[in-house]
N, C-alpha and C positions, 0 to 999 in steps of 0.2 A: 503493499500499499504506499503510495507516494503523498506523504503528508505535506511535503513541500508544494505540491500542486493544488492544495485546497484554496477555494475562492472565497471561504467564509472566515470571519475572525473567530477562531475557537477559543473558548475561555469556559471557565466553571459558571454556568449560569444556573438560575432557578428554573424549576419545571415550566412554569408559565412564559418565561422568557425564551426558553427552548421552543415552546409551541410557537411562539411568534416568529422566531428564527425559521421554523419550518414553513410557516405560512408565507413569509417573505421570499423564501427560495421558490414556492410555487408561483408567486407573482412575478417574479423575475424571469422565470422560464415558462410562462403560461403557454406560449404558442407551441413550444416543444411537447407540452403535456396534453393540451386539449385536442390538438389535431389528430393525434394517433387514437386518442380516446374516442372521438367522434367516428373515426374511421373503422374502429373495431367494434363499438357498441351499437351504432345506428343500423348497420345491416342486419345485426341479430335481433334488434328491437322489431324492425319491420318484418323479419321473417316469423318471429314468434307470434306477433300480432296477426299476421296473415293466417297462420295455422289455427289460432285461437278463434279468429272470425270464421273460418270454415266449420269448426267444431262447437262454435258457441261457448267457448272457455276463456274469456277474456281474463278472469281472475288468475287463471293458471299462468298466462303470460306474463302478467305484472309480477306474480310470485317468483317466477323462474328468474326474471331480470333482476330482482332484488337478491334472491338467493345466490346468484353467481357473481355478486359484487366483488368478493375477495379476488376472483379471478381477474376482473376488470382493474382492480387496484394495483396489480403488478406493473401496469403502464406507468403511472406517475412515479412509482417507486423506482423503476428502472431508469427514467430520465433523471431523477434527483440524484440517485446514486452515482451517475456519470457526470452530471452537471456541476455537482459539488467540487469535482476535481478539474473543472476547467474544461470538460469535453462533453457538451451537451449532444446527444445523439440526434440524427435526422429522423424524420418522420418515417421514412422506408426502413431505417435501421432498427427503429423501435418496434415497428409491426413484425419485421422478420424475426426480432429476438423473442417475441411472445410465443413463437411455435415451440421453442425448445428451452425457455428459461423459467425456472420457478415453478414447473408443474408438479414436482415431487411433493412438496408440502401442501399443495392444493387438496389432496385427498382429506387432510385433516380439516382445512378450513372450509371445505364444503360439506362436511358431515358433523362431527361432534364438536368441533371448535367453531362452527359458523356463528353462534350467539356468544362467543367470547367477548368480554367487555374490554380487553386490552389488545385487540387485534392489530390495531395501528402501530403499537409498540413491538409486538412479538413478530410482525411480518417481516421487518428488516432483518432481525435476528435469524429466521428461518431461511430467507431467500439470499442473503447476502453473505453469510458466515459459512454456510455449507457443512454444519455439523450435524450429527445424527445420534439417536440413541440417548445413552446418559449424558454424554457430553453436550448434547443439545438442551436436555433438560436442565443441566446445571447452569448453561449460558442464559437460558431464559430467566432462571431464578435470579441470577446474579444482575442481569441487564434490567429487569423489570421489577426487582423486589422493592426498591425505594420509590418508585414512581407509577406503581401499579394503580393506585387510586386516582392519580391525575389522568391516566390513560382511560380508565373506566369513565371518569367524569367527561372527558373529551368525547368519548363514544355517545353518551347520553346527550351532550349539547348538539353534536353534529346530527344525531337522529332527530332531535327537535327542531333543528334549522331545515332539514329536509321535509318534515311534515308541515312546517309553517309555509315554506315555499310552494308546496303542492296545494294546500289549502288556499293560499293567497293567490295562486294562478286561478283557481276557481272562482274565487271572489272578485278577481279582476273582470271576469265576463259580466258580472252584475252592473259595473260601472256603465256599460253601453245601453242599459235598459233605461228608458224614460221613467222619471220619478213617479208619474201618475199610473204607469203600468207595472211598477215594482211588486206590489203585494200579489197581484195575480199571477205574476211570472214566478214568484218564489213558491207560491202554493202549487201552481201547476208543476213546476220542476221537481219539487219535494215529492209529490205523489207519484209522478212518473219515476223517479229514481228508486223509491220504496217498492212500488208494485212490479213493474217490468221495465228496467232500464233500457234504452235502445243501445244499439251497438255503437253509435257514434259517441254516446257519453261514456262508455266503457273505454273505447279507444282513446278518447280525450283525457280520461283520468290516467290511463297507463302512459300517456305521453307526458302529463305533467309530472308524474312520479319519475320518470326517466330524466326529465329536465332537472328536476331538484336534486337527483343523484348526480347527474353530470355536473352541476355547479358545486356541490359540497364535497363529493368524495375526494377529489384530488387535494383539497385543503385538509381533509381528514387524514390522508396518507402522509401529506407533508408535515402535518403537526406531529404525528408519531414518528416521522424520520428525524424530526428535530430532538425529540426526547431521546431517541436512540443515540445520535451524535452527542448529546450532552452527557448521556450515561457512559459512553466510551471515553469522553474527554475527561470526566471525573475518575473513572476507574484506571484508565492507562495512561493519564497525564499526557495527553496529546498536545496541549498547549505548551507545556514545558519542553517537550521534544522538538516542536517547531521553532521555539525561541532558541534553542541551542542549535538547530541546523542553520538558522539564519545568522546567528552569531559566527558560526564556523565559515559561512560564505563570505561574511564581510572581512573576517580576518584573512581569508585566502585571497580576497581581492586587494587586500592592502598589503600584502607580504612583498610583491616586487617593487613598489616605490619605496617601501620601508628600507628593503635590501640596498637599493639605489642610493638612498639618503645616507645610510651608514657607510657606504663605500666613499662618497664624496666627503663626509665628515672625517673618515679616517685618513684621506689622502691630503685635504687641504691643509691642515694645520702643520704639515711636515716642515716646509721652509721656515715658517715663523718660530717653530720649536727649535730649529737648527740655529737661527739667528740668536735666539735667547740663550741658547747653550753657548754659542760663540762669545756672547756678551759676558757670560758668567765665567768663562775660563780665564785664568791668571794670564796677563800678557806682560812682555818685557817692558822695561822702562822706555818711553818714547824718545825718539831722536829729536833734533831740532825742527827738521821739516814736518815731521809727524806732529810735533806740538803746534806748529802754526797752522797745519790743516784742521786740527781739532779745534783750535780757537776760532778759526774762520766759520766752521759748522755751528759752533754755539752762537756766535754773533747773528747767523743767518736764522736760527730758530727763535731769537728774541726780537726779531723784526715784526712790526704789526701786520694784520691781515690785509691782503690787498682785494678781498672779495667785493667789499662795497664799491671800490673803484671800478670794478669790472661789470657787476650786474646793477649798480646803482641801489637806491634805497627802495625797499619793498612797501609799497603803499596799497591800501585796501580801496578798490573801485567801488564806490557806494551806488552808482547807477547799475553796474553789472550784477551786483549783489542783490538789488531790488528786482532786477529782471528775473534772476534765478529763483527768487522766493515766489514771484507771480506765477512763474511756470510750474513750480512745484504744487501750489495751490490750485492751478487749473486741473490737475490730475483728478479725475473723478473718484479715485479711491481716497484722496485726501481732502476733497472739497467738502464743505459743511453745508452746502446748499442742494436741495433736491426738490423735485416736483411730485406732488401727490394728487392723484385724480380720484375723486369720490363721486358716486352717483346719489342723486337726491331727487326727491319727488318734486314735481312742479308746483303741486298744490298741497303741501304737507298738512295744512289746517282743515282741510275738508274731509269729514268723516266718511268712511266707505259705506255705501248704501247697503242695507240689510235685505238680503233676498228673502222674499216670502216664500213659504213652504206650503204645499197644498196637502201636506200630511201633518196635521197638528197632533196626531198620536205620538209621532217621532219626537216632538218637542217635550210632550209630557214624559215620555220614557227618559229622555236626556235629563230632564230636570229631577226625575226620581233617582237616577244614578248619581247626579251631582250632589243631592242631598245625602244619599248614603255614603258617597265619598267623603263628604265634609263633616258628617255627624256619626258616621258609622261606629267609629271606635268608641265615641263616648256612649252611644247606644248599647253597644256590646258591653261595655264596663258597667253601665246601669243594670242590664239584664243579670250579669253575673253577680253583681251586689245583691240584687234582689233575690236570687236563687240562694245565696249563702245565707241571707237573713231568714228566708223561708224554711230552710233545711237546718237552721241552727240546733234545734232539738236533737237531730240525729248525730251531728259530727261534733258538737261542742263538748259532750261528756268525754269523749275520746281525748280532747285536747287539754283537760283538766290535768294540772301537774306537770305539763310540759316545760314551763319556765321555771319550775322550782330546782333550786341546786341539787344536784344528785349526792345521795349519800354515799359515804364510803362503804364499799362492800366488805362485808365481814370476811375473815379469812376462812377458807375451806376447811371443814371438819376432816381431820385425818383419822381414818379408821383402820384398825388392824386387820390384816388378811387372816381369815378364819378358815383354815382347812377343816374338811370333815373328817373325823377320826376313822382310821382304817381298822384298827384293833379296838374290840370292844371289851371294856373292864368285866370282871365276874359279876359284880352287883351294879346293874345299870342304874337302878331307882337311886341307890345311895350315892353313887357317883354324881348323879345329875343334881340331887339336892346339894351336895357338898360344893359344887361349882356355883349354883345360884347363891348360896350363902356367902362364898368368897367374893362376890361382885363381878362373876363372869357369866352373866345369863346367857349370852349368845353361844358360848362354849357348851353350856348345859343343853340348850335347845339343839345345837348340832349333834351333840350325843345321842338325844332322844330321836332325832330325824334319822341318823344313821342306823341305830338299833331297829327303829320301826321299818326301815326298808328292808333290813335283813330278814326279819319275821315275815313281812309281806311276801317277799320273794319265796320264802320257804313254804309258806301256806298256799301260795297261787301256784307253785311248782313251775316257776318261770326263771330264766337266767338272764339277768340284766347285763347289758354291755358296760365295759368300763367308762366311767364318766357320765353316766346316765342323768339326764335333766330331771327335774321335778315332773315335768309334763310326761315324760316316758314312764316314770314310776306310777303316776295316776292312772295311765292307760294300762299298765300291766295289773294295777290292782282291781281292774274290772273282773278279772278272772276269780276273784275270791267269791266263794259261794254265800257267806254270811254278809248280808247287807249292813249290820251294825259295824262289823269289822272294816267294811269299805268306809262307812261314814267316819269312822274314828281315824283311819289313815289319812283321809282327805282333810280332816281337821288338823292333823298333826303337820301335814304338808303346808296348809295355809298358814299356820302359826309360824313355821320355819321361814316361809317366804317373806312374811311381813317383817320378821326380825332381820333377815339377811339383806333384803333389798331396800325396804322402806324404812328402816331403822325404827320400827314400832314393836317394842317388847310387850308381851302380856303381863298383867299384874300377878302379884304373888299367888292370890287365890285362884286366878285362871291357871296359873303354872301348876298348882298343887292338884287342881281338878283334873287336869290333862294327865299328869303324871299318875294319879290314882287310876284312871280308866285304862291308861296303857298297862300299868303294873298287873292290874286285874285281868285284862283281856290277854296279854301276851305271858302272864305267869312269870314276871321278873322277880326272883327271890335270891337271896344270898346263897 
């Protein structure tokens, strides 16, 4: 890639500045983009609508033109990818390249990626970089990760522009209807389009949609291409590389004059250096003739200068100086005078005549919308306030205590981990009473629960799995034949659950009553 041939000033831009850069590229190379676009899409539009007319399937022709838009978007992308390096292709070259360029990724963009919100950003990655598989997915993630939202918003905005252009084209036709016939025309046209739209109406709508797509799609592709260039610049530092290349070219161009200057500077001072060296060398005592010559040279150096006698006194010519100043101010770049032309009305005080309308209901509708636009927010605020006042009985109790200072939360209660005993003591009832009197009621209840589970499993003739839950034990107790025993075991399980999980201990009388019933039923003796 020849970065030195780029025709744009690359630098790290914001995403929206990059979008504007892509739009500017589309405007600069408009002819190279829209000519092949029209040459490629117009024949296909005519052929599809002709087939649709034959089979009365105009909706299918419009849908196919819209669905194949990613294939058409290769045209502006091909032009911009060459024009950004200073080589915009000709129309014939662009059309010839479409037959073989960029068709491999089109399978994705015409199927499951057709509705992708960031197609304008990922299309240059797929078509210009030539990667595939995991490498392509990684590049798509790196290139589009930071600006995916901007690309999605760009797609949404361009879609709305296309819809607005298509509907605006339909509304433009109504401008040619006389005002007195407008209501009847709207009513007749609306009923005709709803019941059985004619062929010319379907064809006209398809044409409006194609024109809207033709106007917006190149800008959509160009904006995505601008985002792509900006991401490459940010990731790969293209602007820094271009600056270093330009610096290298300037230094290379200045090398020859610099070497010549160094050669001249190295050779010119040699005679003067030799003279200085000769002056500094010690010389023998001068003879008489040499002394006279030296004295004559000293006297010659002390004589006054003869330049004024030769050139005369230098005087400033005021007339010539003033003439030069006038010529300088006559320059349009330096002159302070300029002429400004401005159009003004001949009769600015006369008010414009108000055209009378034969449709008074339009004026009433306009006044209604003006009233809503002026007072709508105040009316809405008043309605919301009235609703809040009317429903205060429902939401005000929930707001009580909202503005009170929050109380400091108490420290969480730390509880001791209580394992269920695995080995039962010989006298279960006496051991449980001893634990209760020692201030360890949960240990006492754990012992009773463990012993009750052992007895229940033996009486029901079941084998419980290791770590069986309370619910599993209750289901196993259904096999007990005696109903009183089942009720007593269910009571024991409930008391244990309240103590273990809800921190609710039974009273001493309740504990003695439960222990007596268990001792009597299960025969716990010393």
